[in-house]
N, C-alpha and C positions, 0 to 999 in steps of 0.2 A: 463472512462476517461483514456486517454493515458498520461502516465507520460512523461514529456518532458526533463527530466534530466538524464544524463548517470550515474552520481554519486549522490546518496542520502546520504548526509553526513551533518556534523555540518555546513559547509559553505553554503550549498544549502537548508537547512531546512526551512528557511523563505519563499523562493519561492515555495517550495513543499507544505508547509502549506497553502499558499495563493491559490494555484491551487486546493487543496482539498476543501477549504472553498468555492471557486467559484463553484465547481462542486456540492457541497451540496446545494447551493442556486438554482441551475438549475435542481435538481433531479426531475424526473417525474415518475420513476419506483420504485419498491420496492427492487431493487438490484443495488448496486454500484460495478461496475467492474473497477479494476485498471489494466491497461495494462502495464506490465513491459518490453515490447519488447526491448526498448533501454537502460534499466537500466543495468549497468555493476557492480556497487558496492553499498552496503548499509551498514550503520553503526548503532550503538545502538540507537543514537538519532532518526533516521528515523524509526527504529523498534518501539520505544516508541510512536512515532506519529501514526504509523499504529495501535498499540494496543489501543490508545485513539480513533481512528476512529472506530475500532471494537466495543468498548464500546458504542460509540455514536449510531452506527448502532443497536446494541442489545437493547438499550433504546428506540429507535424510530421505532422498527419493520422493520428494513432494513436488507438486506443480503449483506455481503461483499464478493467479489470474487476477487482473485488476479490471473490474467491470463498472459500467454506468458512470464513466468519466464525462461529465457534462460541462463543467466549468472551463471556460476558455483559458484562464490563467493556468490551470492544472495541465491542460493539454499542451499549452505552449512550453511549460517547464519540462515536461517529459520529452517533448520533441527536441527542445534545445539541447538536452543532455543525451539525446539518442537512446532513450530508455524504454520506448514502447515495446520492443521485442523482448528486451531483458526482463521487464516486469510483467510480461504476459498481458499487455493491454489489449482488451477486446473492444473493437469499435462497433 
């Protein structure tokens, strides 16, 4: 799933959550790939949503992969919270 928002924050969380829910309804494989190629910023609210998605994936035998993380701010936040492995970040 390609994330369509440049900023994943408190103001865009509802749209991001709806996109995630729709992609979960349409899932046909055992891996969920989130494409961060246009994401420039991420905040703690969005990270919490990603952690909830990760928990959902673990409970439903799905793999979560975060790909194309190019923004320095996003990389720094994920590293700061030690989430690269947890969220399946592919470098």
